C-alpha positions as CSV (number, residue, x, y, z in Angstrom):
1,L,108.2,98.7,74.9
2,R,108.2,102.1,73.1
3,Q,109.6,100.5,70.0
4,A,106.9,97.8,70.1
5,E,104.2,100.4,70.5
6,G,105.8,102.3,67.6
7,G,105.2,99.4,65.3
8,V,108.5,97.5,65.3
9,P,107.7,93.7,65.0
10,V,108.1,91.8,68.3
11,A,110.3,89.1,66.7
12,E,112.7,91.7,65.5
13,L,112.9,93.5,68.9
14,C,113.5,90.3,70.7
15,R,116.2,89.2,68.3
16,E,117.9,92.7,68.6
17,H,117.8,92.8,72.4
18,G,118.5,89.1,73.0
19,M,115.3,88.3,74.9
20,S,112.3,86.1,74.5
21,S,108.9,87.2,73.2
22,A,107.4,85.9,76.5
23,S,109.5,88.4,78.5
24,L,108.4,91.3,76.2
25,Y,104.8,90.4,76.7
26,K,105.2,90.1,80.5
27,W,106.8,93.6,80.5
28,R,104.1,94.9,78.3
29,A,101.4,93.5,80.7
30,K,103.2,94.9,83.7
31,Y,104.6,98.3,82.5
32,G,102.5,99.0,79.4
33,G,101.3,102.6,79.3
34,M,103.6,103.8,82.1
35,D,106.2,106.4,81.8
36,A,109.6,106.2,83.5
37,S,108.5,108.1,86.7
38,L,105.6,105.7,87.3
39,I,107.8,102.7,86.7
40,S,110.4,104.0,89.2
41,Q,107.6,104.7,91.8
42,M,106.3,101.2,91.3
43,K,109.7,99.7,91.8
44,A,110.2,101.8,95.0
45,I,106.9,100.6,96.3
46,E,107.8,97.0,95.5
47,D,111.1,97.4,97.4
48,E,109.3,98.9,100.4
49,N,106.8,96.1,100.3
50,R,109.6,93.5,100.2
51,R,111.3,95.2,103.1
52,L,108.1,95.3,105.2
53,K,107.3,91.6,104.5
54,R,110.8,90.6,105.6
55,M,110.4,92.7,108.8
56,Y,107.1,91.1,109.5
57,A,108.5,87.6,109.0
58,D,111.4,88.4,111.4
59,L,109.1,89.7,114.1
60,S,106.7,86.8,113.6
61,M,109.5,84.3,114.0
62,R,110.7,86.1,117.2
63,A,107.2,86.0,118.6
64,I,106.9,82.2,117.9
65,E,110.3,81.6,119.4
66,R,109.4,83.4,122.6
67,E,106.1,81.8,122.8
68,S,107.7,78.4,122.4
69,I,110.2,79.1,125.2
70,L,107.5,80.4,127.4
71,L,105.4,77.3,126.9
72,M,108.3,74.9,127.5
73,L,109.2,76.7,130.7
74,C,105.7,76.6,131.9
75,A,105.7,72.9,131.2
76,G,108.9,72.5,133.3
77,I,111.2,71.8,130.5
78,S,114.8,73.2,130.9
79,V,115.5,75.7,128.1
80,I,118.5,77.5,126.8
81,A,117.3,80.5,125.0
82,P,119.2,81.5,121.8
83,N,119.0,85.3,122.4
84,W,120.1,85.1,126.1
85,N,123.8,84.2,125.6
86,H,123.1,80.5,126.1
87,E,122.4,81.0,129.8
88,K,119.9,78.7,131.4
89,V,116.6,80.6,131.7
90,T,115.5,81.0,135.3
91,S,112.1,81.9,136.7
92,S,113.3,85.4,137.5
93,A,114.6,85.9,133.9
94,L,111.3,84.6,132.7
95,D,109.4,87.1,134.9
96,A,111.6,90.0,133.8
97,T,111.1,89.1,130.1
98,F,107.5,88.2,129.9
99,G,106.1,90.0,133.0
100,A,102.3,89.5,133.4
101,A,102.1,87.0,130.6
102,I,103.8,84.3,132.7
103,Q,101.2,84.9,135.5
104,F,98.5,83.9,133.1
105,F,100.1,80.4,132.6
106,R,101.0,79.7,136.2
């Protein structure tokens, strides 16, 4: 990017570095005008954002799984819960896990 800003033709830069001009223009749009410290900060924030999104997705899936199990048990369907060592879920296990929430459905 610095070379392109310095006046080196884009075609020459792309040929020299073995990249497409589209990649150079994407990088220019994303990183143009930033110095190395800002780029590293931005990448760290992107990594943190990626980690938090993955964490949120995992927690959402667990909540959906538990809600599904709860609804099936309330409907009288026999359930083997994946996180409970494949033991059949009993009413007492349900009360211990979900507490007052199960009272709402009963």
